[in-house]
KOLLO-617229 format. One record per residue (C-alpha): residue number from 1; residue in one letter; x negated, y negated, z. Coordinates in Angstrom, 1 decimal. Example, Ala and Ser with C-alpha at 12.3 -4.5 7.8 and 13.67 -1.06 7.14 Angstrom:
<sites>
<site kekol="1" marlum="a" x="-12.3" y="4.5" z="7.8"/>
<site kekol="2" marlum="s" x="-13.7" y="1.1" z="7.1"/>
</sites>
This chain:
<sites>
<site kekol="1" marlum="m" x="-77.4" y="-106.2" z="126.9"/>
<site kekol="2" marlum="w" x="-78.2" y="-105.9" z="123.2"/>
<site kekol="3" marlum="e" x="-78.2" y="-109.6" z="122.7"/>
<site kekol="4" marlum="a" x="-80.7" y="-110.0" z="125.6"/>
<site kekol="5" marlum="l" x="-82.9" y="-107.4" z="124.0"/>
<site kekol="6" marlum="r" x="-82.6" y="-109.1" z="120.6"/>
<site kekol="7" marlum="r" x="-83.7" y="-112.4" z="122.2"/>
<site kekol="8" marlum="r" x="-86.7" y="-110.7" z="123.9"/>
<site kekol="9" marlum="r" x="-87.8" y="-109.1" z="120.7"/>
<site kekol="10" marlum="a" x="-87.6" y="-112.5" z="118.9"/>
<site kekol="11" marlum="d" x="-89.6" y="-114.1" z="121.7"/>
<site kekol="12" marlum="l" x="-92.2" y="-111.3" z="121.5"/>
<site kekol="13" marlum="d" x="-92.5" y="-111.6" z="117.7"/>
<site kekol="14" marlum="r" x="-93.1" y="-115.4" z="118.0"/>
<site kekol="15" marlum="w" x="-95.8" y="-114.9" z="120.6"/>
<site kekol="16" marlum="l" x="-97.6" y="-112.2" z="118.6"/>
<site kekol="17" marlum="r" x="-97.4" y="-114.3" z="115.3"/>
<site kekol="18" marlum="a" x="-98.9" y="-117.3" z="117.0"/>
<site kekol="19" marlum="r" x="-101.9" y="-115.1" z="117.9"/>
<site kekol="20" marlum="g" x="-102.2" y="-113.3" z="114.6"/>
<site kekol="21" marlum="r" x="-101.2" y="-110.0" z="116.3"/>
<site kekol="22" marlum="a" x="-97.7" y="-109.4" z="114.9"/>
<site kekol="23" marlum="h" x="-98.9" y="-106.3" z="113.0"/>
<site kekol="24" marlum="r" x="-100.0" y="-104.7" z="116.3"/>
<site kekol="25" marlum="i" x="-96.6" y="-104.8" z="118.0"/>
<site kekol="26" marlum="s" x="-96.7" y="-101.0" z="117.7"/>
<site kekol="27" marlum="l" x="-98.6" y="-98.1" z="116.0"/>
<site kekol="28" marlum="q" x="-95.9" y="-97.9" z="113.3"/>
<site kekol="29" marlum="s" x="-96.4" y="-101.6" z="112.5"/>
<site kekol="30" marlum="l" x="-100.2" y="-101.3" z="112.6"/>
<site kekol="31" marlum="l" x="-100.3" y="-98.3" z="110.2"/>
<site kekol="32" marlum="l" x="-97.9" y="-100.1" z="107.8"/>
<site kekol="33" marlum="h" x="-100.2" y="-103.2" z="107.8"/>
<site kekol="34" marlum="q" x="-103.3" y="-101.0" z="107.2"/>
<site kekol="35" marlum="q" x="-101.6" y="-99.4" z="104.2"/>
<site kekol="36" marlum="t" x="-100.4" y="-102.7" z="102.8"/>
<site kekol="37" marlum="l" x="-103.5" y="-104.8" z="103.4"/>
<site kekol="38" marlum="p" x="-105.8" y="-103.3" z="100.7"/>
<site kekol="39" marlum="l" x="-103.1" y="-103.6" z="98.1"/>
<site kekol="40" marlum="v" x="-102.6" y="-107.2" z="98.9"/>
<site kekol="41" marlum="r" x="-106.4" y="-107.9" z="98.8"/>
<site kekol="42" marlum="t" x="-106.9" y="-106.0" z="95.6"/>
<site kekol="43" marlum="h" x="-103.8" y="-106.8" z="93.5"/>
<site kekol="44" marlum="a" x="-102.3" y="-110.1" z="94.7"/>
<site kekol="45" marlum="a" x="-103.3" y="-112.7" z="92.2"/>
<site kekol="46" marlum="g" x="-102.2" y="-115.8" z="90.5"/>
<site kekol="47" marlum="r" x="-98.7" y="-117.1" z="91.5"/>
<site kekol="48" marlum="c" x="-97.1" y="-114.9" z="94.2"/>
<site kekol="49" marlum="l" x="-93.5" y="-114.8" z="95.3"/>
<site kekol="50" marlum="d" x="-93.3" y="-113.6" z="99.0"/>
<site kekol="51" marlum="a" x="-89.8" y="-112.3" z="98.7"/>
<site kekol="52" marlum="g" x="-88.0" y="-112.1" z="102.1"/>
<site kekol="53" marlum="a" x="-90.9" y="-113.8" z="103.7"/>
<site kekol="54" marlum="g" x="-89.4" y="-114.1" z="107.2"/>
<site kekol="55" marlum="g" x="-92.2" y="-115.6" z="109.3"/>
<site kekol="56" marlum="s" x="-94.6" y="-115.6" z="106.4"/>
<site kekol="57" marlum="p" x="-97.2" y="-113.3" z="108.0"/>
<site kekol="58" marlum="w" x="-99.1" y="-112.8" z="104.7"/>
<site kekol="59" marlum="r" x="-99.4" y="-116.4" z="103.6"/>
<site kekol="60" marlum="a" x="-102.8" y="-117.3" z="105.1"/>
<site kekol="61" marlum="l" x="-104.4" y="-114.2" z="103.6"/>
<site kekol="62" marlum="l" x="-102.9" y="-114.9" z="100.2"/>
<site kekol="63" marlum="e" x="-103.9" y="-118.5" z="100.2"/>
<site kekol="64" marlum="a" x="-107.4" y="-117.5" z="101.3"/>
<site kekol="65" marlum="q" x="-107.6" y="-115.5" z="98.1"/>
<site kekol="66" marlum="a" x="-106.7" y="-118.6" z="96.1"/>
<site kekol="67" marlum="v" x="-103.3" y="-117.3" z="95.4"/>
<site kekol="68" marlum="e" x="-100.5" y="-119.8" z="95.0"/>
<site kekol="69" marlum="v" x="-97.7" y="-118.7" z="97.3"/>
<site kekol="70" marlum="i" x="-94.0" y="-119.4" z="97.1"/>
<site kekol="71" marlum="s" x="-92.2" y="-118.0" z="100.2"/>
<site kekol="72" marlum="l" x="-88.5" y="-117.1" z="99.7"/>
<site kekol="73" marlum="d" x="-85.9" y="-116.0" z="102.2"/>
<site kekol="74" marlum="v" x="-82.1" y="-116.1" z="102.6"/>
<site kekol="75" marlum="e" x="-82.5" y="-118.6" z="105.4"/>
<site kekol="76" marlum="a" x="-85.3" y="-120.9" z="106.6"/>
<site kekol="77" marlum="r" x="-86.4" y="-118.8" z="109.6"/>
<site kekol="78" marlum="g" x="-89.6" y="-120.8" z="110.0"/>
<site kekol="79" marlum="p" x="-91.5" y="-123.8" z="108.5"/>
<site kekol="80" marlum="g" x="-93.2" y="-121.7" z="105.9"/>
<site kekol="81" marlum="i" x="-90.1" y="-121.0" z="103.7"/>
<site kekol="82" marlum="d" x="-90.4" y="-122.8" z="100.3"/>
<site kekol="83" marlum="l" x="-87.2" y="-121.6" z="98.7"/>
<site kekol="84" marlum="v" x="-83.9" y="-120.5" z="100.3"/>
<site kekol="85" marlum="a" x="-82.3" y="-118.0" z="98.0"/>
<site kekol="86" marlum="d" x="-80.6" y="-114.6" z="97.9"/>
<site kekol="87" marlum="l" x="-83.1" y="-112.0" z="96.5"/>
<site kekol="88" marlum="q" x="-80.2" y="-110.1" z="95.0"/>
<site kekol="89" marlum="r" x="-79.4" y="-113.1" z="92.8"/>
<site kekol="90" marlum="m" x="-81.8" y="-116.0" z="92.4"/>
<site kekol="91" marlum="p" x="-81.0" y="-117.9" z="89.2"/>
<site kekol="92" marlum="q" x="-83.1" y="-120.8" z="90.5"/>
<site kekol="93" marlum="v" x="-86.2" y="-118.7" z="89.9"/>
<site kekol="94" marlum="a" x="-87.4" y="-118.7" z="86.3"/>
<site kekol="95" marlum="s" x="-87.9" y="-115.4" z="84.5"/>
<site kekol="96" marlum="a" x="-91.5" y="-114.2" z="84.1"/>
<site kekol="97" marlum="s" x="-92.8" y="-116.9" z="86.4"/>
<site kekol="98" marlum="f" x="-94.8" y="-114.9" z="88.9"/>
<site kekol="99" marlum="d" x="-98.0" y="-112.8" z="88.6"/>
<site kekol="100" marlum="t" x="-97.3" y="-111.0" z="91.9"/>
<site kekol="101" marlum="v" x="-94.3" y="-110.3" z="94.1"/>
<site kekol="102" marlum="l" x="-94.8" y="-109.2" z="97.7"/>
<site kekol="103" marlum="c" x="-91.7" y="-107.7" z="99.4"/>
<site kekol="104" marlum="t" x="-92.3" y="-106.0" z="102.7"/>
<site kekol="105" marlum="q" x="-89.6" y="-104.4" z="104.9"/>
<site kekol="106" marlum="v" x="-86.7" y="-106.3" z="103.1"/>
<site kekol="107" marlum="l" x="-84.8" y="-103.8" z="101.0"/>
<site kekol="108" marlum="e" x="-83.1" y="-102.1" z="103.9"/>
<site kekol="109" marlum="h" x="-81.4" y="-105.4" z="104.8"/>
<site kekol="110" marlum="l" x="-79.8" y="-106.0" z="101.4"/>
<site kekol="111" marlum="p" x="-76.3" y="-104.6" z="100.4"/>
<site kekol="112" marlum="d" x="-77.6" y="-104.1" z="96.8"/>
<site kekol="113" marlum="p" x="-81.3" y="-103.3" z="96.8"/>
<site kekol="114" marlum="g" x="-81.1" y="-102.3" z="93.2"/>
<site kekol="115" marlum="a" x="-80.0" y="-105.8" z="92.2"/>
<site kekol="116" marlum="a" x="-82.9" y="-107.2" z="94.2"/>
<site kekol="117" marlum="l" x="-85.4" y="-105.0" z="92.4"/>
<site kekol="118" marlum="g" x="-83.8" y="-106.0" z="89.1"/>
<site kekol="119" marlum="e" x="-84.4" y="-109.7" z="90.0"/>
<site kekol="120" marlum="i" x="-87.9" y="-109.0" z="91.0"/>
<site kekol="121" marlum="a" x="-88.6" y="-107.3" z="87.7"/>
<site kekol="122" marlum="r" x="-87.0" y="-110.3" z="85.9"/>
<site kekol="123" marlum="v" x="-89.2" y="-112.9" z="87.6"/>
<site kekol="124" marlum="l" x="-92.5" y="-110.9" z="87.2"/>
<site kekol="125" marlum="k" x="-94.6" y="-111.5" z="84.2"/>
<site kekol="126" marlum="p" x="-95.1" y="-108.5" z="82.0"/>
<site kekol="127" marlum="g" x="-97.8" y="-106.4" z="83.7"/>
<site kekol="128" marlum="g" x="-97.3" y="-108.3" z="87.0"/>
<site kekol="129" marlum="a" x="-97.7" y="-106.5" z="90.3"/>
<site kekol="130" marlum="l" x="-95.1" y="-105.7" z="92.9"/>
<site kekol="131" marlum="i" x="-96.4" y="-104.8" z="96.4"/>
<site kekol="132" marlum="l" x="-93.4" y="-103.3" z="98.3"/>
<site kekol="133" marlum="s" x="-92.7" y="-101.5" z="101.5"/>
<site kekol="134" marlum="a" x="-89.5" y="-100.0" z="102.9"/>
<site kekol="135" marlum="p" x="-88.6" y="-97.8" z="105.8"/>
<site kekol="136" marlum="h" x="-87.8" y="-94.1" z="105.9"/>
<site kekol="137" marlum="l" x="-87.6" y="-93.6" z="109.6"/>
<site kekol="138" marlum="s" x="-86.5" y="-96.7" z="111.6"/>
<site kekol="139" marlum="m" x="-84.3" y="-97.7" z="114.5"/>
<site kekol="140" marlum="l" x="-81.4" y="-100.0" z="113.7"/>
<site kekol="141" marlum="h" x="-82.5" y="-103.6" z="113.6"/>
<site kekol="142" marlum="e" x="-81.4" y="-107.0" z="112.5"/>
<site kekol="143" marlum="l" x="-77.8" y="-105.9" z="112.8"/>
<site kekol="144" marlum="p" x="-75.3" y="-106.3" z="111.2"/>
<site kekol="145" marlum="h" x="-77.6" y="-106.5" z="108.1"/>
<site kekol="146" marlum="d" x="-79.2" y="-103.1" z="108.2"/>
<site kekol="147" marlum="y" x="-77.9" y="-100.9" z="105.3"/>
<site kekol="148" marlum="f" x="-80.4" y="-98.3" z="104.0"/>
<site kekol="149" marlum="r" x="-83.4" y="-96.1" z="104.5"/>
<site kekol="150" marlum="f" x="-85.5" y="-94.9" z="101.5"/>
<site kekol="151" marlum="t" x="-87.3" y="-91.7" z="100.5"/>
<site kekol="152" marlum="g" x="-90.3" y="-92.0" z="98.2"/>
<site kekol="153" marlum="q" x="-88.4" y="-90.4" z="95.4"/>
<site kekol="154" marlum="g" x="-85.5" y="-92.8" z="95.9"/>
<site kekol="155" marlum="l" x="-87.7" y="-95.8" z="95.8"/>
<site kekol="156" marlum="c" x="-89.4" y="-94.6" z="92.6"/>
<site kekol="157" marlum="q" x="-86.0" y="-94.0" z="90.9"/>
<site kekol="158" marlum="l" x="-84.8" y="-97.5" z="91.9"/>
<site kekol="159" marlum="l" x="-88.1" y="-99.1" z="90.6"/>
<site kekol="160" marlum="e" x="-88.5" y="-97.1" z="87.4"/>
<site kekol="161" marlum="t" x="-84.9" y="-97.7" z="86.2"/>
<site kekol="162" marlum="r" x="-85.5" y="-101.5" z="86.5"/>
<site kekol="163" marlum="g" x="-88.6" y="-101.6" z="84.4"/>
<site kekol="164" marlum="l" x="-91.1" y="-101.4" z="87.3"/>
<site kekol="165" marlum="r" x="-93.7" y="-98.6" z="86.7"/>
<site kekol="166" marlum="v" x="-94.9" y="-97.0" z="90.0"/>
<site kekol="167" marlum="v" x="-98.7" y="-97.0" z="90.1"/>
<site kekol="168" marlum="e" x="-99.1" y="-95.9" z="93.7"/>
<site kekol="169" marlum="l" x="-96.8" y="-94.6" z="96.5"/>
<site kekol="170" marlum="r" x="-98.2" y="-94.3" z="100.0"/>
<site kekol="171" marlum="p" x="-96.5" y="-92.8" z="103.1"/>
<site kekol="172" marlum="s" x="-97.2" y="-94.8" z="106.3"/>
<site kekol="173" marlum="g" x="-97.0" y="-93.4" z="109.8"/>
<site kekol="174" marlum="g" x="-95.2" y="-90.2" z="111.0"/>
<site kekol="175" marlum="l" x="-93.0" y="-88.9" z="113.7"/>
<site kekol="176" marlum="v" x="-95.5" y="-89.8" z="116.5"/>
<site kekol="177" marlum="a" x="-95.7" y="-93.4" z="115.3"/>
<site kekol="178" marlum="f" x="-91.9" y="-93.6" z="115.1"/>
<site kekol="179" marlum="v" x="-91.4" y="-92.4" z="118.7"/>
<site kekol="180" marlum="a" x="-94.3" y="-94.6" z="120.0"/>
<site kekol="181" marlum="h" x="-92.7" y="-97.6" z="118.3"/>
<site kekol="182" marlum="l" x="-89.6" y="-97.3" z="120.7"/>
<site kekol="183" marlum="f" x="-91.9" y="-97.1" z="123.7"/>
<site kekol="184" marlum="s" x="-93.9" y="-100.1" z="122.6"/>
<site kekol="185" marlum="l" x="-90.9" y="-102.3" z="122.2"/>
<site kekol="186" marlum="a" x="-89.4" y="-101.1" z="125.5"/>
<site kekol="187" marlum="l" x="-92.7" y="-101.8" z="127.4"/>
<site kekol="188" marlum="q" x="-93.3" y="-105.2" z="125.9"/>
<site kekol="189" marlum="s" x="-89.7" y="-106.4" z="126.1"/>
<site kekol="190" marlum="a" x="-89.4" y="-105.3" z="129.8"/>
<site kekol="191" marlum="l" x="-92.8" y="-106.2" z="131.2"/>
<site kekol="192" marlum="g" x="-93.4" y="-109.1" z="128.9"/>
<site kekol="193" marlum="a" x="-90.2" y="-110.8" z="130.1"/>
<site kekol="194" marlum="l" x="-91.7" y="-111.2" z="133.6"/>
<site kekol="195" marlum="p" x="-93.5" y="-114.6" z="134.2"/>
<site kekol="196" marlum="g" x="-97.1" y="-114.5" z="133.1"/>
<site kekol="197" marlum="m" x="-97.0" y="-110.9" z="131.9"/>
<site kekol="198" marlum="r" x="-96.8" y="-111.3" z="128.2"/>
<site kekol="199" marlum="a" x="-100.5" y="-110.8" z="127.6"/>
<site kekol="200" marlum="a" x="-100.7" y="-107.9" z="130.1"/>
<site kekol="201" marlum="s" x="-97.8" y="-106.1" z="128.4"/>
<site kekol="202" marlum="y" x="-99.5" y="-106.5" z="125.0"/>
<site kekol="203" marlum="w" x="-102.8" y="-105.0" z="126.1"/>
<site kekol="204" marlum="l" x="-101.1" y="-102.2" z="128.1"/>
<site kekol="205" marlum="n" x="-99.2" y="-101.3" z="125.0"/>
<site kekol="206" marlum="q" x="-102.4" y="-101.2" z="123.0"/>
<site kekol="207" marlum="l" x="-104.0" y="-98.9" z="125.6"/>
<site kekol="208" marlum="l" x="-101.0" y="-96.5" z="126.0"/>
<site kekol="209" marlum="f" x="-99.1" y="-96.4" z="122.6"/>
<site kekol="210" marlum="v" x="-101.3" y="-97.8" z="119.8"/>
<site kekol="211" marlum="v" x="-105.0" y="-97.0" z="120.0"/>
<site kekol="212" marlum="p" x="-104.9" y="-93.5" z="121.5"/>
<site kekol="213" marlum="l" x="-101.9" y="-92.3" z="119.4"/>
<site kekol="214" marlum="a" x="-103.3" y="-93.2" z="116.0"/>
<site kekol="215" marlum="p" x="-105.3" y="-90.0" z="115.6"/>
<site kekol="216" marlum="v" x="-102.5" y="-88.0" z="117.1"/>
<site kekol="217" marlum="d" x="-100.1" y="-89.3" z="114.4"/>
<site kekol="218" marlum="r" x="-102.6" y="-88.5" z="111.7"/>
<site kekol="219" marlum="a" x="-102.9" y="-84.9" z="113.0"/>
<site kekol="220" marlum="l" x="-99.4" y="-84.2" z="114.1"/>
<site kekol="221" marlum="g" x="-97.1" y="-86.9" z="112.7"/>
<site kekol="222" marlum="l" x="-96.0" y="-84.9" z="109.6"/>
<site kekol="223" marlum="r" x="-96.4" y="-88.0" z="107.5"/>
<site kekol="224" marlum="s" x="-95.6" y="-86.2" z="104.3"/>
<site kekol="225" marlum="l" x="-92.3" y="-85.0" z="105.6"/>
<site kekol="226" marlum="l" x="-91.4" y="-87.7" z="108.2"/>
<site kekol="227" marlum="p" x="-93.0" y="-91.0" z="107.0"/>
<site kekol="228" marlum="c" x="-92.0" y="-94.1" z="108.9"/>
<site kekol="229" marlum="n" x="-92.4" y="-96.2" z="105.8"/>
<site kekol="230" marlum="h" x="-93.5" y="-96.1" z="102.2"/>
<site kekol="231" marlum="v" x="-95.8" y="-98.6" z="100.6"/>
<site kekol="232" marlum="v" x="-95.6" y="-99.0" z="96.8"/>
<site kekol="233" marlum="l" x="-97.6" y="-100.7" z="94.1"/>
<site kekol="234" marlum="a" x="-95.6" y="-101.1" z="90.9"/>
<site kekol="235" marlum="r" x="-96.1" y="-103.1" z="87.7"/>
<site kekol="236" marlum="r" x="-93.5" y="-104.6" z="85.4"/>
<site kekol="237" marlum="s" x="-93.4" y="-102.8" z="82.1"/>
<site kekol="238" marlum="i" x="-94.9" y="-104.8" z="79.3"/>
<site kekol="239" marlum="e" x="-91.6" y="-104.4" z="77.5"/>
<site kekol="240" marlum="g" x="-89.8" y="-105.9" z="80.6"/>
<site kekol="241" marlum="p" x="-86.8" y="-104.7" z="82.4"/>
<site kekol="242" marlum="a" x="-83.7" y="-103.4" z="80.6"/>
</sites>
């Protein structure tokens, strides 16, 4: 059963990516995108490492900003991966060679997230920007490689001790968005598996669990206590990592 659900989710992700709607798979994903997008538009510059790029959802936007993008992942999941490497140890990437690192929803899948942040600090130029997101509330996913969840304070500790100064920390989504995410996946995986129903399942999900629940989550989601995710802007210290 779980393997069938995993395949359906993968099919749904591919369908949404092809239409530029991957960030609207659920309210939780939409809110995360809305928190991350202004940081990317404002702070992504120069040479950017998309660390743990997956399907490279940010590449088109970064390239539209005249940013040079190098997409890195532990395996080539799609045609957009430029470099196959382990983010926890990537000697093939030169030190101080990137102006920006973008790392979204990756740390939870790494056995040693501290080592990955140390490597990110190493490859960033002094003063370079890290745009990072990581989950606090999340269902298990991408098993067996799902290891951690992060509080805001925990993320700040990991970053600061590796020479990455936290400039901004944003909670994203709350309890309502977390619960709605489960309903969104269930609806689209079940209804969307029927012939010709993929688009109908998407729009029904938007009408039931995304658009109307956004204001409910803002009012009742307890985002400060029960955030789904955290989004961080950090900069490498001028002195560099220890």
